[in-house]
C-alpha positions as a printed NumPy array, in Angstrom:
array([[  0.089,  -0.012,   0.057],
       [  1.453,   3.335,  -1.041],
       [  1.541,   5.813,   1.976],
       [ -1.114,   8.888,   1.954],
       [  0.587,  12.005,   3.368],
       [ -3.33 ,  13.153,   4.11 ],
       [ -4.273,  10.525,   6.228],
       [ -3.519,   9.753,   9.625],
       [ -1.257,   6.431,  10.245],
       [ -2.547,   4.22 ,  12.887],
       [ -0.244,   1.537,  14.551],
       [ -2.17 ,  -1.245,  15.776],
       [ -0.87 ,  -3.913,  17.711],
       [ -2.385,  -6.811,  16.283],
       [ -1.329,  -9.672,  18.694],
       [ -1.954,  -7.775,  22.054],
       [ -5.503,  -8.825,  23.302],
       [ -6.642, -11.688,  25.444],
       [ -8.647, -13.409,  22.11 ],
       [ -5.503, -12.772,  20.07 ],
       [ -6.046, -11.278,  16.351],
       [ -8.933, -11.957,  15.04 ],
       [-11.124,  -9.153,  17.292],
       [ -8.501,  -6.992,  16.757],
       [ -8.518,  -6.963,  12.575],
       [-12.087,  -7.621,  12.518],
       [-12.248,  -3.996,  14.478],
       [ -9.457,  -2.726,  11.788],
       [-11.85 ,  -3.943,   9.278],
       [-14.992,  -2.042,  10.921],
       [-12.898,   1.263,  11.147],
       [-12.009,   1.194,   7.502],
       [-15.632,   0.613,   6.404],
       [-16.427,   3.695,   8.312],
       [-12.992,   6.076,   8.466],
       [-10.539,   7.051,   6.075],
       [ -7.189,   6.683,   7.759],
       [ -3.768,   4.326,   7.262],
       [ -3.967,   1.35 ,   8.906],
       [ -0.503,  -0.698,  10.058],
       [ -1.19 ,  -3.719,  11.758],
       [  1.824,  -5.078,  13.815],
       [  2.334,  -8.682,  14.361],
       [  2.961, -12.533,  13.187],
       [  2.409, -11.848,   9.51 ],
       [  0.606, -15.508,   8.901],
       [ -1.597, -14.569,  11.629],
       [ -2.771, -11.518,  10.63 ],
       [ -3.364, -12.422,   6.777],
       [ -5.292, -15.662,   8.145],
       [ -8.108, -13.281,   9.483],
       [ -7.928, -10.461,   7.24 ],
       [-10.148, -10.679,   3.725],
       [ -8.247, -10.423,   0.442],
       [-10.489,  -7.223,  -0.16 ],
       [ -8.412,  -5.115,   2.321],
       [ -4.931,  -6.359,   1.379],
       [ -4.042,  -3.133,  -0.395],
       [ -5.687,  -0.956,   2.15 ],
       [ -3.385,  -2.161,   5.144],
       [  0.138,  -2.199,   6.032],
       [  1.591,  -5.287,   7.763],
       [  4.676,  -4.923,  10.295],
       [  5.99 ,  -8.145,  11.172],
       [  6.546,  -9.042,  14.653],
       [  7.68 , -12.238,  16.201],
       [  7.288, -11.897,  20.256],
       [  4.154, -10.966,  21.971],
       [  4.27 ,  -9.277,  25.652],
       [  1.811, -11.568,  27.537],
       [ -0.479, -10.164,  30.332],
       [  1.965, -11.722,  32.989],
       [  5.026, -10.526,  31.842],
       [  6.64 ,  -7.668,  33.724],
       [  6.16 ,  -4.219,  32.226],
       [  9.617,  -3.304,  32.541],
       [ 10.646,  -6.236,  30.541],
       [  9.169,  -4.422,  27.46 ],
       [ 11.975,  -2.535,  26.542],
       [ 14.408,  -5.498,  25.73 ],
       [ 11.737,  -7.188,  24.148],
       [ 12.357,  -5.345,  20.887],
       [ 11.146,  -7.965,  18.45 ],
       [  7.37 ,  -7.657,  20.334],
       [  4.59 ,  -6.206,  18.294],
       [  3.725,  -3.551,  21.241],
       [  7.078,  -2.304,  20.874],
       [  7.301,  -2.303,  17.273],
       [  3.991,  -0.43 ,  17.239],
       [  5.116,   2.091,  19.371],
       [  8.679,   2.794,  17.792],
       [  6.374,   3.206,  14.258],
       [  5.23 ,   6.706,  16.292],
       [  8.801,   7.393,  17.807],
       [ 10.22 ,   7.091,  14.15 ],
       [  7.505,   9.087,  12.745],
       [  5.797,   6.629,  10.66 ],
       [  2.641,   6.339,  12.514],
       [  0.506,   9.209,  14.09 ],
       [ -0.815,   7.146,  16.776],
       [ -0.423,   3.601,  18.521],
       [ -3.836,   1.487,  19.722],
       [ -3.239,  -1.711,  21.618],
       [ -5.644,  -4.136,  23.321],
       [ -2.153,  -6.186,  25.062],
       [ -0.529,  -5.588,  28.567],
       [ -1.49 ,  -2.083,  29.551],
       [  1.666,  -1.518,  31.777],
       [  3.703,  -2.444,  28.972],
       [  2.11 ,  -0.172,  26.394],
       [  2.363,   2.948,  29.073],
       [  6.155,   2.153,  29.577],
       [  6.898,   2.174,  26.299],
       [  4.966,   5.002,  25.06 ],
       [  6.297,   7.656,  27.934],
       [ 10.071,   6.3  ,  27.394],
       [ 10.24 ,   5.641,  23.563],
       [  7.798,   8.175,  22.286],
       [  8.636,  10.472,  25.161],
       [  6.844,  13.132,  27.214],
       [  5.668,  16.638,  26.186],
       [  8.393,  19.001,  27.364],
       [  6.837,  20.234,  30.442],
       [  4.928,  16.933,  31.413],
       [  6.55 ,  15.495,  34.319],
       [  4.306,  12.173,  34.331],
       [  1.48 ,  10.719,  31.62 ],
       [ -1.834,  10.248,  32.809],
       [ -4.394,   7.47 ,  31.627],
       [ -7.958,   8.812,  30.818],
       [-10.978,   7.454,  30.64 ],
       [-14.626,   8.27 ,  30.05 ],
       [-17.4  ,   7.435,  32.413],
       [-21.229,   8.031,  31.801],
       [-23.213,  10.717,  33.773],
       [-26.67 ,  11.187,  34.139],
       [-26.847,  13.99 ,  31.777],
       [-26.244,  11.39 ,  28.951],
       [-23.   ,  13.015,  28.389],
       [-19.378,  11.476,  29.123],
       [-16.989,  12.334,  32.19 ],
       [-13.525,  12.276,  31.573],
       [-11.416,  10.588,  34.912],
       [ -7.604,  10.814,  35.066],
       [ -5.213,   9.234,  36.171],
       [ -7.05 ,   5.65 ,  36.206],
       [ -3.776,   3.718,  36.506],
       [ -0.325,   5.189,  34.757],
       [  0.842,   6.605,  38.159],
       [  0.234,   5.471,  41.307],
       [  2.255,   7.566,  43.263],
       [  1.628,  11.277,  42.4  ],
       [  2.759,  14.75 ,  43.706],
       [  0.916,  17.645,  43.849],
       [  2.449,  18.966,  40.376],
       [  1.464,  15.682,  38.549],
       [ -2.326,  16.477,  39.816],
       [ -2.078,  20.071,  38.185],
       [ -0.478,  18.706,  34.793],
       [ -3.171,  15.702,  34.789],
       [ -5.78 ,  19.124,  35.531],
       [ -4.532,  20.986,  32.24 ],
       [ -4.133,  18.   ,  30.322],
       [ -8.098,  17.171,  31.219],
       [ -9.302,  20.734,  30.386],
       [ -7.582,  20.415,  27.285],
       [ -8.539,  17.113,  25.922],
       [-12.425,  17.697,  26.927],
       [-11.927,  21.126,  25.134],
       [-10.479,  19.735,  21.705],
       [-11.292,  16.219,  21.425],
       [-14.694,  15.848,  23.412],
       [-15.461,  19.278,  21.959],
       [-16.171,  20.897,  25.361],
       [-16.09 ,  24.824,  25.084],
       [-15.899,  25.238,  28.674],
       [-15.193,  22.055,  30.594],
       [-15.616,  21.979,  34.594],
       [-13.009,  20.775,  36.454],
       [-12.834,  19.042,  39.567],
       [-10.347,  17.225,  42.3  ],
       [-11.405,  14.039,  43.906],
       [-11.295,  14.38 ,  47.7  ],
       [-13.701,  13.151,  50.31 ],
       [-15.506,  16.282,  50.605],
       [-16.143,  19.658,  48.822],
       [-14.691,  22.251,  51.102],
       [-10.829,  23.366,  50.395],
       [ -9.895,  21.793,  53.728],
       [-10.654,  18.45 ,  52.665],
       [ -8.775,  15.737,  51.459],
       [ -5.329,  14.236,  52.243],
       [ -1.856,  15.903,  52.369],
       [ -1.672,  15.331,  48.335],
       [ -4.95 ,  17.169,  47.429],
       [ -4.247,  19.808,  49.851],
       [ -1.287,  20.708,  48.323],
       [ -2.447,  20.062,  45.146],
       [ -5.747,  22.719,  45.408],
       [ -3.891,  25.867,  45.386],
       [ -1.809,  24.775,  41.845],
       [ -5.087,  23.369,  40.561],
       [ -6.447,  27.034,  40.737],
       [ -4.939,  27.959,  37.659],
       [ -6.872,  26.268,  35.524],
       [ -9.68 ,  27.957,  34.055],
       [-11.997,  25.672,  34.82 ],
       [-11.419,  24.196,  37.994],
       [-14.499,  24.29 ,  40.695],
       [-12.751,  23.045,  43.543],
       [-13.128,  19.634,  45.544],
       [-15.543,  17.081,  44.171],
       [-16.916,  13.601,  45.45 ],
       [-16.794,  10.151,  43.77 ],
       [-20.772,  11.197,  43.128],
       [-20.194,  13.914,  41.269],
       [-18.339,  11.83 ,  38.45 ],
       [-21.85 ,  10.345,  37.74 ],
       [-24.071,  13.54 ,  38.314],
       [-22.784,  15.545,  35.512],
       [-21.796,  18.5  ,  38.179],
       [-17.942,  18.323,  36.428],
       [-16.764,  17.4  ,  32.83 ],
       [-12.982,  16.515,  34.265],
       [-12.53 ,  15.057,  37.378],
       [ -8.812,  14.366,  38.459],
       [ -6.917,  11.744,  41.089],
       [ -4.092,  10.103,  41.509],
       [ -3.578,   6.636,  39.337],
       [ -4.071,   4.303,  42.602],
       [ -7.261,   5.923,  43.621],
       [ -8.434,   6.44 ,  40.146],
       [ -7.853,   2.525,  39.077],
       [ -9.719,   1.383,  41.986],
       [-12.538,   4.095,  41.248],
       [-12.386,   2.451,  37.576],
       [-12.581,  -1.271,  38.692],
       [-15.317,  -0.616,  41.494],
       [-17.637,   1.247,  38.692],
       [-17.195,  -1.664,  36.588],
       [-18.114,  -4.229,  39.043],
       [-20.96 ,  -1.922,  40.351],
       [-22.661,  -1.622,  36.994],
       [-22.074,  -5.451,  36.241],
       [-23.734,  -6.072,  39.786],
       [-26.492,  -4.235,  38.615],
       [-27.589,  -5.777,  35.231],
       [-27.101,  -9.256,  37.21 ],
       [-29.165,  -7.939,  40.375],
       [-31.79 ,  -6.654,  37.596],
       [-31.966,  -9.87 ,  35.738],
       [-32.556, -12.102,  38.835],
       [-35.211,  -9.637,  39.783],
       [-36.964,  -9.802,  36.396],
       [-37.051, -13.542,  36.219],
       [-38.687, -13.717,  39.821],
       [-41.849, -11.868,  38.39 ],
       [-44.244, -12.535,  35.967],
       [-45.153,  -8.417,  35.271],
       [-41.452,  -7.637,  35.75 ],
       [-40.619,  -9.945,  32.709],
       [-43.472,  -7.885,  30.844],
       [-42.136,  -4.83 ,  31.958],
       [-38.542,  -5.672,  30.8  ],
       [-39.655,  -6.694,  27.421],
       [-41.323,  -3.46 ,  26.817],
       [-38.316,  -1.649,  28.138],
       [-35.632,  -4.171,  26.324],
       [-35.467,  -2.255,  23.157],
       [-35.178,   1.346,  24.447],
       [-34.33 ,   1.901,  28.257],
       [-32.133,  -1.377,  28.62 ],
       [-30.545,  -0.626,  25.298],
       [-29.478,   2.973,  26.106],
       [-28.252,   2.238,  29.69 ],
       [-25.912,  -0.749,  28.286],
       [-24.656,   1.446,  26.027],
       [-23.948,   3.84 ,  28.601],
       [-21.814,   1.847,  30.509],
       [-20.331,  -0.62 ,  27.816],
       [-16.745,   0.265,  27.364],
       [-16.743,  -1.111,  23.873],
       [-18.421,   2.212,  23.16 ],
       [-15.361,   4.029,  24.306],
       [-12.695,   2.051,  22.942],
       [ -9.593,   3.044,  24.984],
       [ -8.029,   5.41 ,  27.454],
       [ -5.936,   7.839,  25.705],
       [ -2.278,   8.243,  27.651],
       [ -2.204,  11.94 ,  28.099],
       [  1.105,  13.511,  28.19 ],
       [  2.926,  11.581,  25.686],
       [  4.702,  13.306,  22.514],
       [  2.025,  11.775,  20.128],
       [ -0.759,   9.821,  20.841],
       [ -1.425,   6.162,  22.425],
       [ -4.647,   4.286,  23.375],
       [ -4.371,   1.816,  25.403],
       [ -7.563,  -0.521,  25.052],
       [ -9.137,  -3.208,  27.775],
       [ -7.432,  -6.59 ,  27.14 ],
       [-10.799,  -8.058,  26.237],
       [-11.541,  -5.718,  23.639],
       [-14.29 ,  -7.11 ,  21.096],
       [-14.422,  -5.733,  17.278],
       [-16.586,  -2.931,  18.183],
       [-13.976,  -1.408,  21.01 ],
       [-10.923,  -1.876,  18.79 ],
       [-12.779,   0.093,  15.976],
       [-13.782,   3.017,  18.474],
       [-10.314,   3.175,  19.833],
       [ -9.247,   3.588,  16.328],
       [-11.339,   6.352,  15.769],
       [-10.12 ,   7.567,  19.381],
       [ -6.676,   7.822,  17.615],
       [ -7.54 ,   9.914,  14.764],
       [ -9.532,  12.131,  16.431],
       [ -6.605,  12.454,  19.   ],
       [ -4.261,  12.994,  16.175],
       [ -6.516,  15.018,  14.174],
       [ -6.956,  17.733,  17.309],
       [ -4.498,  20.224,  18.383],
       [ -4.618,  18.684,  22.428],
       [ -0.495,  18.181,  22.648],
       [  0.225,  22.124,  21.56 ],
       [ -2.544,  23.221,  23.25 ],
       [ -1.744,  20.903,  26.826],
       [  2.036,  22.982,  26.375],
       [  0.546,  26.383,  25.621],
       [ -1.359,  26.181,  28.801],
       [  1.388,  25.132,  31.137],
       [  3.682,  27.421,  29.783],
       [  0.753,  30.362,  30.08 ],
       [ -0.03 ,  29.6  ,  33.837],
       [  3.966,  29.428,  34.371],
       [  3.489,  26.027,  36.007],
       [  5.397,  23.928,  34.042],
       [  7.832,  21.727,  36.046],
       [ 11.142,  20.972,  33.847]])
């Protein structure tokens, strides 16, 4: 396939997901059918070709990689595994041969390689993994960090807030996003040592409203919520568990009652379908790693084709935006960048 300089080039780790290359390649095909971009599938060529219909051969570039980083491998080993699919996919971005990388593989390896090989933005000390969570306004709340930086310092949270606000503006198209700092109370005096020290720094962010509580993520009172990676990851996993538990309990209760079964049938296509769509991670595709000097989208290990397609769309939208440039501009303007 001859390269088209007008298209966004997305390097896709074809081998990293829990279910092998099949859903990843199917997601790539679905994306090709809907959006104009240049896909670069990285992995075992024979395995990729076994799932790629001949019709798409001319539309896809394949980069051979003979190694796959397993979910049980140490993330730090990724730097030595230079023939792995995720290493080679990240290198394509580093070398300017791709604009973005998408991986449903080892998230720690993806974040480590993206941070160290692609590099951080000049005034960012730590990257942040950002995810979208549903709220009652039929919209999304951006939460970061959800796992990239477990041990944070106050200026890290400030940088996360800047990155979150800019991402909400440039990619989510929210003109004046409201930013909150996650704490155990709304008052400025509430929180732990980290949030209390971060609070005055956060005031430099134009959309900062102050402290927010966990419930504010879902009630639509803010568009961006900032926290450390340890708390954020627990929050993310807890929310996923609660959503699964609620759907399970609803099904159990519906089975016990005939009127409930009838009501459920009436609501199935509209209410339940919309609700499931709101909490389905496949609708979001993946989490952008904000703060790297490029674009890296980290997808769920169990991603299906729909999730991969939407992760690719996230990568395209990110690459077409001015997110990284605007982050740098705001940090410099606020005079709060850490070198």
